[in-house]
ROBA-8686 format. One record per residue (C-alpha): residue number from 0; residue in one letter; x, y, z. Coordinates in steps of 0.1 Angstrom, whole numbers, plus 2048, in hexadecimal, padded with zeros to 3 digits. Layout:
N
> i,aa,X,Y,Z
> NUM,A,X,Y,Z
...
This chain:
583
> i,aa,X,Y,Z
> 0,M,9AE,23D,B95
> 1,S,9C6,232,BB1
> 2,I,9E7,242,BB9
> 3,A,9F9,224,BAB
> 4,E,9E7,226,B8A
> 5,K,9ED,24C,B87
> 6,L,A13,248,B8E
> 7,E,A14,22B,B75
> 8,Y,A05,243,B5C
> 9,Y,A1F,25E,B63
> 10,L,A3C,246,B63
> 11,G,A31,239,B41
> 12,L,A2B,25D,B34
> 13,L,A4E,267,B3F
> 14,G,A60,247,B37
> 15,C,A71,246,B58
> 16,T,A74,22E,B76
> 17,S,A68,231,B99
> 18,Q,A8C,236,BA4
> 19,E,A8F,254,B8D
> 20,L,A6E,262,B9B
> 21,S,A7C,25D,BBE
> 22,E,A9B,271,BB5
> 23,A,A88,28D,BA4
> 24,S,A6F,291,BC1
> 25,A,A86,28A,BDF
> 26,V,A6D,26F,BEB
> 27,S,A7E,24F,BF8
> 28,P,A7F,232,BDF
> 29,A,A6C,21C,BF9
> 30,T,A4F,235,BFB
> 31,V,A4D,23A,BD5
> 32,S,A4D,214,BD1
> 33,R,A30,20F,BE9
> 34,Y,A1C,22A,BD7
> 35,C,A23,21B,BB5
> 36,S,A1A,1F8,BC1
> 37,G,9FA,204,BD2
> 38,T,A04,1F6,BF4
> 39,H,A02,219,C03
> 40,T,9EF,239,BFB
> 41,P,9FB,25B,C07
> 42,K,9E4,275,C17
> 43,P,9D7,28F,BFE
> 44,N,9E8,2AB,C11
> 45,S,A09,299,C18
> 46,K,A2C,2A6,C12
> 47,S,A34,287,BFE
> 48,L,A19,28E,BE5
> 49,E,A24,2B1,BE1
> 50,K,A48,2A6,BDB
> 51,L,A3C,28B,BC2
> 52,A,A28,2A6,BAF
> 53,G,A47,2BC,BAE
> 54,G,A5D,29F,BA1
> 55,I,A44,295,B86
> 56,A,A41,2BA,B7B
> 57,A,A67,2BD,B79
> 58,L,A6A,29D,B64
> 59,C,A4E,2AA,B4E
> 60,E,A61,2CA,B49
> 61,R,A80,2B6,B3E
> 62,K,A6A,2A4,B24
> 63,K,A5C,2C6,B1A
> 64,L,A39,2BC,B24
> 65,N,A21,2D8,B2D
> 66,I,A16,2C9,B4F
> 67,T,A17,2DF,B6E
> 68,E,A1E,2D5,B91
> 69,E,9FD,2E2,B9D
> 70,S,9E9,2CC,B84
> 71,V,9FD,2AD,B8D
> 72,L,9F7,2B3,BB2
> 73,K,9D2,2B7,BAD
> 74,E,9D1,296,B9A
> 75,L,9E5,284,BB4
> 76,Q,9CF,292,BD0
> 77,V,9AF,285,BBF
> 78,C,9BF,262,BBE
> 79,C,9C8,264,BE3
> 80,T,9A7,271,BF0
> 81,P,995,255,C02
> 82,Q,974,24B,BF5
> 83,T,968,23D,C16
> 84,N,943,238,C1C
> 85,T,937,254,C33
> 86,S,920,23C,C45
> 87,S,93E,226,C4F
> 88,L,952,244,C59
> 89,F,935,251,C6E
> 90,V,933,230,C81
> 91,I,958,230,C89
> 92,N,957,254,C95
> 93,F,936,24F,CA8
> 94,N,946,233,CBC
> 95,T,965,248,CC3
> 96,L,94F,265,CCF
> 97,V,93A,24E,CE6
> 98,N,95A,23F,CF5
> 99,K,96C,260,CFA
> 100,L,94E,272,D0B
> 101,N,93E,253,D1B
> 102,I,91E,25C,D0A
> 103,S,900,24A,D18
> 104,L,8ED,239,CFB
> 105,T,8CE,237,D11
> 106,S,8CF,25D,D16
> 107,F,8D6,264,CF2
> 108,S,8BA,24C,CE7
> 109,E,8A1,260,CFD
> 110,F,8AE,281,CEF
> 111,S,8AD,277,CCA
> 112,N,890,25E,CCA
> 113,Y,8A7,244,CB9
> 114,D,8A0,221,CC5
> 115,L,8BA,216,CDF
> 116,S,8BF,1F4,CCF
> 117,Y,8C4,204,CAD
> 118,L,8E0,21A,CBC
> 119,Y,8F1,1FC,CCC
> 120,R,8F0,1E9,CAB
> 121,I,900,206,C99
> 122,R,91B,208,CB4
> 123,N,922,1E3,CB2
> 124,G,924,1E3,C8C
> 125,E,905,1CE,C88
> 126,R,8F1,1E9,C77
> 127,K,8F9,205,C5E
> 128,P,8E9,226,C68
> 129,Q,8CD,234,C51
> 130,K,8CA,25A,C4B
> 131,T,8EC,25F,C5A
> 132,N,8E9,285,C57
> 133,D,8CB,285,C6F
> 134,L,8DD,26F,C88
> 135,R,8FC,285,C86
> 136,D,8E8,2A4,C8C
> 137,Y,8D7,295,CAB
> 138,L,8F9,289,CB8
> 139,C,909,2AB,CB4
> 140,R,8EC,2BD,CC5
> 141,Y,8EC,2A4,CE1
> 142,V,912,2A8,CE7
> 143,A,90F,2CE,CE5
> 144,R,8F4,2CE,D00
> 145,Y,8FF,2B3,D18
> 146,H,925,2B0,D13
> 147,N,930,2D4,D13
> 148,S,944,2D7,D33
> 149,D,966,2E8,D31
> 150,T,977,2C6,D36
> 151,E,962,2B6,D1A
> 152,K,969,2D4,D02
> 153,T,98E,2D0,D08
> 154,L,98B,2AB,D01
> 155,L,977,2B2,CE1
> 156,S,991,2CC,CD6
> 157,R,9AC,2B2,CD8
> 158,L,997,298,CC6
> 159,T,98D,2AE,CA9
> 160,G,9AC,2C3,CA7
> 161,K,998,2E3,CA8
> 162,E,993,2FA,CC6
> 163,V,96F,2F7,CD4
> 164,T,964,314,CE9
> 165,D,93E,317,CE7
> 166,D,921,2FF,CE0
> 167,R,91B,30B,CBC
> 168,Q,93F,306,CB3
> 169,L,93E,2E4,CC4
> 170,Y,920,2DA,CAE
> 171,D,930,2E6,C8E
> 172,T,951,2D6,C95
> 173,L,942,2B4,C9D
> 174,M,92B,2B5,C7E
> 175,E,94A,2B7,C69
> 176,W,95F,29F,C7E
> 177,L,946,283,C7D
> 178,Y,948,27F,C57
> 179,A,96E,282,C55
> 180,D,987,265,C51
> 181,H,99E,265,C6E
> 182,S,9AF,244,C68
> 183,G,9CE,254,C5A
> 184,E,9D3,267,C7B
> 185,M,9E0,248,C8B
> 186,K,A03,252,C97
> 187,S,A1D,23E,C83
> 188,D,A37,24C,C9B
> 189,T,A25,239,CB7
> 190,A,A29,218,CA3
> 191,E,A4D,221,C9D
> 192,H,A52,226,CC2
> 193,F,A44,204,CC9
> 194,L,A59,1F3,CAE
> 195,T,A78,205,CB9
> 196,H,A72,1FA,CDD
> 197,L,A6E,1D6,CD1
> 198,D,A8D,1D9,CBB
> 199,G,AA3,1E4,CD8
> 200,F,A94,1CF,CF4
> 201,D,AAC,1B6,D04
> 202,L,A9B,19C,D1A
> 203,G,ABB,194,D2D
> 204,E,AC0,1B8,D37
> 205,Y,A9B,1BA,D42
> 206,I,A9F,19B,D57
> 207,R,ABE,1A9,D68
> 208,A,AAD,1CB,D6D
> 209,I,A90,1BC,D81
> 210,S,AA6,1A3,D93
> 211,F,A91,187,D84
> 212,G,AAC,16D,D89
> 213,T,AB1,174,DAE
> 214,T,A8E,17D,DB9
> 215,E,A7F,160,DCC
> 216,I,A5B,155,DCD
> 217,P,A4D,15C,DF0
> 218,E,A47,13D,E05
> 219,Q,A29,149,E19
> 220,L,A0E,163,E1A
> 221,P,9F8,16D,E37
> 222,E,9D8,158,E37
> 223,M,9BC,16B,E25
> 224,P,996,168,E2A
> 225,S,982,158,E0F
> 226,A,979,17A,E01
> 227,Q,98E,199,E06
> 228,R,980,1BB,DFB
> 229,Y,994,1D9,DF1
> 230,Y,989,1FE,DEE
> 231,G,99E,21B,DE0
> 232,L,9BB,21D,DC8
> 233,D,9D6,213,DE1
> 234,A,9C2,1F5,DEB
> 235,F,9BC,1EB,DC6
> 236,K,9E2,1EA,DC1
> 237,Q,9E5,1D3,DDF
> 238,A,9C9,1BD,DD2
> 239,E,9DC,1B7,DB2
> 240,L,9FC,1AE,DC5
> 241,D,9E8,198,DDD
> 242,F,9D9,184,DC0
> 243,I,9FC,17F,DB1
> 244,A,A09,174,DD2
> 245,S,9EC,15C,DD7
> 246,V,9F4,14B,DB6
> 247,L,A19,149,DBD
> 248,L,A12,138,DDF
> 249,S,9FA,11F,DD1
> 250,N,A04,0FC,DC5
> 251,S,9F6,103,DA2
> 252,V,A08,10B,D82
> 253,Q,9E8,10E,D6D
> 254,P,9E5,12C,D56
> 255,V,9D9,14D,D65
> 256,K,9BE,160,D51
> 257,M,9BE,186,D53
> 258,C,9A4,19E,D44
> 259,S,9A0,1C2,D4E
> 260,D,994,1E3,D3F
> 261,M,999,1F5,D60
> 262,P,9AB,217,D5D
> 263,M,9D0,213,D64
> 264,S,9DD,237,D60
> 265,D,9D5,240,D85
> 266,M,9E8,221,D91
> 267,A,A04,222,D77
> 268,V,A12,242,D86
> 269,D,A1D,22D,DA4
> 270,M,A3E,220,D96
> 271,E,A45,20B,DB4
> 272,F,A24,1F8,DB0
> 273,G,A2B,1F4,D8A
> 274,K,A4D,1E4,D92
> 275,K,A3D,1CD,DAC
> 276,W,A21,1C3,D94
> 277,M,A38,1BB,D77
> 278,T,A50,1A8,D8D
> 279,G,A33,194,D9B
> 280,L,A28,18A,D78
> 281,A,A4C,181,D70
> 282,L,A4C,16B,D8F
> 283,L,A2C,15A,D84
> 284,M,A3E,150,D63
> 285,K,A5D,146,D76
> 286,K,A46,12D,D88
> 287,G,A3C,120,D66
> 288,I,A19,130,D65
> 289,R,A0C,13C,D43
> 290,L,9F9,15E,D41
> 291,E,9DB,161,D2B
> 292,V,9D3,186,D28
> 293,I,9B7,199,D17
> 294,H,9C4,1BB,D11
> 295,D,9AE,1DA,D11
> 296,L,9B3,1E9,CEF
> 297,D,993,1FE,CEF
> 298,R,9A6,21E,CF5
> 299,P,9BB,238,CE1
> 300,F,9D4,229,CCA
> 301,E,9F2,239,CDB
> 302,E,9E7,22C,CFD
> 303,M,9E2,209,CEE
> 304,M,A05,209,CDF
> 305,Y,A17,215,CFF
> 306,G,A03,1FC,D14
> 307,L,A0E,1E0,CFE
> 308,E,A32,1EB,D01
> 309,S,A31,1E3,D26
> 310,W,A28,1BF,D1E
> 311,I,A45,1BA,D06
> 312,P,A5C,1AB,D21
> 313,L,A42,192,D2A
> 314,Y,A3A,189,D06
> 315,M,A5E,181,D01
> 316,T,A5D,165,D1A
> 317,G,A44,152,D04
> 318,Q,A2E,14C,D22
> 319,V,A13,167,D1A
> 320,S,9F6,162,D03
> 321,P,9E6,184,CFA
> 322,Y,9C2,189,CEF
> 323,Y,9AA,1A6,CE9
> 324,F,985,1AC,CE3
> 325,K,97B,1B6,CC0
> 326,S,959,1C4,CC9
> 327,V,953,1E6,CD9
> 328,R,94C,1E3,CFE
> 329,N,937,1F7,D17
> 330,G,946,219,D1F
> 331,I,936,21C,D42
> 332,Y,940,1FE,D56
> 333,R,964,1F2,D5B
> 334,H,96D,1CF,D67
> 335,L,98B,1BA,D71
> 336,L,98D,195,D73
> 337,Y,9AD,181,D7B
> 338,S,9A8,15B,D7E
> 339,A,9BF,140,D8C
> 340,E,9B8,11D,D97
> 341,H,9B5,125,DBD
> 342,S,9AE,14B,DBD
> 343,A,99F,166,DA9
> 344,L,99E,18C,DA9
> 345,R,97F,1A0,D9F
> 346,G,97B,1C6,D9B
> 347,E,961,1DE,D90
> 348,C,95C,204,D8D
> 349,L,94B,21E,D78
> 350,T,95E,230,D5D
> 351,G,96D,24F,D6C
> 352,F,969,243,D90
> 353,H,984,229,D94
> 354,E,98B,232,DB8
> 355,D,967,22B,DC1
> 356,G,967,207,DB4
> 357,R,96E,1E7,DC7
> 358,Y,986,1C9,DC3
> 359,E,980,1A7,DD2
> 360,L,999,18B,DD6
> 361,E,987,16A,DD6
> 362,T,996,14A,DE5
> 363,A,976,136,DED
> 364,E,974,118,DD6
> 365,R,951,120,DC9
> 366,D,959,145,DC2
> 367,V,97A,13C,DB1
> 368,A,968,122,D9B
> 369,Y,94F,13C,D91
> 370,C,96A,155,D87
> 371,R,97D,139,D75
> 372,K,95E,131,D60
> 373,R,957,155,D59
> 374,A,97B,15B,D4E
> 375,K,979,13D,D36
> 376,E,95A,14C,D26
> 377,L,96B,16E,D22
> 378,F,988,15E,D0F
> 379,Q,96F,14C,CF8
> 380,K,963,16F,CED
> 381,S,987,17C,CE8
> 382,S,99F,17A,CCA
> 383,P,9C4,175,CCA
> 384,L,9D7,196,CC9
> 385,M,9F6,185,CBC
> 386,E,A06,163,CB9
> 387,I,A28,160,CC9
> 388,Y,A42,146,CBE
> 389,R,A62,13E,CD0
> 390,E,A7C,123,CCA
> 391,D,A67,109,CDC
> 392,S,A4B,10F,CC2
> 393,A,A62,110,CA3
> 394,A,A4F,0F3,C93
> 395,A,A2E,105,C97
> 396,F,A3D,125,C87
> 397,R,A49,111,C69
> 398,K,A26,104,C64
> 399,F,A19,127,C66
> 400,E,A31,133,C4C
> 401,D,A28,116,C35
> 402,R,A03,120,C38
> 403,E,A0B,145,C34
> 404,S,A1C,13F,C12
> 405,E,9FA,134,C04
> 406,H,9E9,156,C0D
> 407,T,9E6,16F,BF1
> 408,G,9EC,194,BF7
> 409,Q,A05,1B0,BF5
> 410,R,A24,1A9,C0B
> 411,R,A3C,1C4,C18
> 412,H,A5B,1BB,C2B
> 413,I,A70,1D4,C3F
> 414,L,A92,1C4,C42
> 415,S,AB5,1CD,C50
> 416,V,AC8,1B2,C3D
> 417,P,AC2,1A1,C1B
> 418,P,AA7,186,C1B
> 419,I,AB3,163,C21
> 420,Y,AA0,155,C03
> 421,S,AB6,169,BEB
> 422,I,AD7,15A,BF7
> 423,S,AEA,140,BE1
> 424,D,AF3,11E,BEF
> 425,E,B18,126,BE7
> 426,L,B18,147,BFB
> 427,L,B05,137,C18
> 428,Q,B1D,11A,C1A
> 429,R,B3B,132,C19
> 430,I,B2D,147,C36
> 431,M,B26,128,C4B
> 432,E,B48,119,C45
> 433,R,B5A,13A,C4E
> 434,V,B46,13D,C6E
> 435,G,B4C,118,C77
> 436,I,B29,10B,C78
> 437,P,B28,0E5,C7F
> 438,E,B1D,0CF,C62
> 439,V,AFC,0C5,C73
> 440,R,AF2,0E9,C78
> 441,Q,AFD,0F1,C55
> 442,L,AE4,0D7,C48
> 443,Q,AC8,0E6,C5E
> 444,I,ACF,109,C52
> 445,G,AD0,0FE,C2E
> 446,Q,AAF,0ED,C32
> 447,Y,A9F,10C,C41
> 448,V,AAD,123,C26
> 449,N,A9F,10B,C0B
> 450,L,A7D,10B,C1C
> 451,Q,A7D,131,C1C
> 452,R,A85,131,BF6
> 453,I,A68,119,BEF
> 454,N,A4F,12D,C03
> 455,T,A5A,14E,BF3
> 456,E,A58,13F,BD0
> 457,K,A35,133,BD9
> 458,I,A2A,156,BE4
> 459,L,A39,167,BC6
> 460,Q,A23,151,BAF
> 461,H,A04,161,BBC
> 462,S,A0E,182,BCF
> 463,Q,A26,19F,BCF
> 464,I,A43,1A2,BE8
> 465,T,A54,1C4,BEE
> 466,D,A74,1C2,C03
> 467,E,A81,1E3,C12
> 468,L,AA6,1E0,C1A
> 469,P,AC2,1F9,C22
> 470,E,AE3,1F5,C0F
> 471,L,B00,1FE,C25
> 472,T,B21,20D,C1C
> 473,E,B40,1FC,C29
> 474,E,B44,217,C43
> 475,E,B20,212,C4F
> 476,F,B24,1ED,C4F
> 477,A,B43,1F0,C65
> 478,S,B30,203,C80
> 479,Y,B10,1EE,C7B
> 480,P,B1B,1CA,C74
> 481,L,B00,1B2,C67
> 482,S,AF9,18D,C69
> 483,L,AE5,175,C53
> 484,S,AC0,174,C5D
> 485,L,AB8,152,C6B
> 486,A,A9F,15D,C86
> 487,G,A83,14A,C74
> 488,M,A94,129,C7E
> 489,F,A9C,137,CA1
> 490,Y,AC1,132,C9B
> 491,T,AD3,144,CB8
> 492,D,AF7,145,CAC
> 493,E,AFF,162,C95
> 494,L,B0C,15E,C71
> 495,P,B1D,180,C6B
> 496,Y,B24,18C,C48
> 497,T,B45,19A,C3C
> 498,Y,B3E,1BA,C28
> 499,A,B47,1A7,C08
> 500,E,B2D,18B,C11
> 501,Y,B13,1A6,C19
> 502,Q,B19,1B7,BF7
> 503,E,B17,195,BE6
> 504,H,AF5,18D,BF7
> 505,L,AE8,1B0,BED
> 506,H,AF2,1A9,BC9
> 507,L,AE1,187,BCA
> 508,T,AC1,198,BD7
> 509,H,AC2,1B1,BB9
> 510,E,AC6,193,BA2
> 511,F,AA9,182,BB3
> 512,E,A94,1A1,BAB
> 513,K,A9D,19F,B86
> 514,V,A8F,17C,B82
> 515,H,A70,180,B97
> 516,D,A55,198,B89
> 517,S,A41,197,BA9
> 518,Y,A5F,1A1,BBF
> 519,T,A6A,1C5,BC5
> 520,L,A89,1CF,BD8
> 521,V,A88,1F3,BE6
> 522,R,AA6,204,BF5
> 523,S,A9D,213,C17
> 524,P,AAD,235,C20
> 525,R,ABB,225,C40
> 526,A,AB8,206,C56
> 527,A,A98,209,C69
> 528,F,AA0,1F0,C84
> 529,R,ABE,1DB,C8F
> 530,N,AAE,1BC,C9F
> 531,I,A8B,1B8,C8F
> 532,Q,A7E,1B0,C6C
> 533,I,A5B,1B8,C63
> 534,R,A46,1A5,C4A
> 535,I,A23,1B2,C41
> 536,L,A07,1A2,C2F
> 537,L,9F2,1C0,C28
> 538,N,9CF,1C1,C39
> 539,S,9D6,1A0,C4A
> 540,Y,9F3,19D,C62
> 541,V,A16,1A9,C6B
> 542,I,A33,192,C75
> 543,I,A4E,1A2,C8A
> 544,T,A6D,18D,C8D
> 545,K,A84,194,CAB
> 546,N,AA7,189,CA1
> 547,K,AB6,185,CC4
> 548,H,AB2,18C,CE9
> 549,P,A9E,175,CE5
> 550,M,A94,169,CC2
> 551,I,A6E,16A,CBF
> 552,Q,A53,16E,CA5
> 553,F,A34,184,CAB
> 554,V,A17,17F,C93
> 555,I,A00,19D,C98
> 556,R,9DC,19D,C8C
> 557,H,9CC,1BB,C9E
> 558,R,9C0,1D2,C82
> 559,S,9CA,1F4,C91
> 560,L,9ED,1E8,C9B
> 561,C,9F2,1D7,C79
> 562,A,9E7,1F7,C67
> 563,A,9FF,20D,C7B
> 564,I,A1C,1F6,C72
> 565,E,A11,1F4,C4E
> 566,N,A12,21A,C4C
> 567,F,A35,21B,C5B
> 568,E,A4F,22B,C44
> 569,V,A74,22A,C47
> 570,T,A7E,24F,C44
> 571,V,A9F,261,C3F
> 572,P,AAB,26D,C61
> 573,N,AB0,292,C67
> 574,T,AD4,28C,C72
> 575,E,AF1,285,C5B
> 576,H,AF7,263,C6A
> 577,E,ADE,24A,C5C
> 578,M,AEA,22B,C6E
> 579,I,AE8,224,C93
> 580,A,B09,219,CA2
> 581,P,B06,1F9,CB7
> 582,E,B03,1FE,CDD
């Protein structure tokens, strides 16, 4: 039985609502709603589950039912215990271990007598392992024998969450770890950090900070040989800057393709280089050049998220197309390939020996053509990380929304203002007239709102929508003024509510819920964000709408990133002040 079915049983037994259960258990209404709808399952040992058990037991006591908190908690924990196939878990953890320790499959094949091609097929997901227990035993014995240095034991201690001091302990810990489900260990606070950064980011401020408007494209560069080689970390930094300069000085505005899984941590500590590199990319876009980038996401989740944060400013320009590789790549060799019309940069090294690698800047026509063809082939093997829509692609985004309304599946929306599809024509007209919107724009806004209503009605015929929304007091509203959400049509002028209009729109949203069985409105404990709205189609994609500075739509499909956002919960802050005052 699922957690949703078990909670439905208890709500029926007690004759109470999810709101009453929320109040009795001190678990937020949004969280209880997600558990009841089946869109989210708590961990068996979570505090939320303990609180729910206590709330149900308290309600049972009021009804004079002889049901203890301990028995309720055990039942709920059974419902929340994942029934994941151990073979699938082993493959996931096997790949994680190989990546973390840079395990040579060739060496492990010789040690275990498993066929090397068989191990590669398991690693790439093309083959399910047979006799998983035997393979697990061999792997743990191999690691205990050949990867038992102090450095590796420290790394394994961090990975497993248990202190590893000797070889026997290492073996026992890994035997247990390889069959455990670690998917829930993805840090939701990392996703929140990413979303908060996106929420507060202002492209105008960033442009001023890097002096983008006043920085000039250099007019000349010292003549370079047809192939320039670079050795050592300092030279590698110069190689990247020389490539950017060579593209800036060329007469081409063709897209630049960039793909690298080179380690960046040893170069990222040089803040001056980082600023020059980001400014160089900004100048490329100022020249009108698009960047097509394959991001290296085959690394720990936290590193992936923080790496993506650094690209947010460039995403905002609408001139970057991000991609990634779905398949697992080799953990021994590292490569870099930047390709432009008249120059290219290549780099190579072995994992752990970045400083011993080599970069080459190519300007000879034949070498550049080779790199350009190779880059094209790399992108054919990649997948879009996200689709990015700005005002100039508004028509394409409308078509996407039309297609999206046909897709079945659970939808969860994290909002800061009431949804536009619940507003009445009369209230909309009143707001537009008060603000002084020209008649032509009023017509366009009315058409957009009507289209949103049509698409929402279409979705509700086949799927469930849950909107999570804070309801502000007049005092909160005064310090945190809100505007009608029109980012989907890329409307740049604000249509601010009065508090009375805001209250009326909230009331209309509650009325909308009453007449739509597939629609659920959940009150959030606070406003999660000020400038973004999040729409989630579970197990498919996430749409992040940036309301201003600038208006932009991100459609994210990468599974790990989507899962982290899906698991994001709006929580009650520890301070007494729930709302964030405007800057």
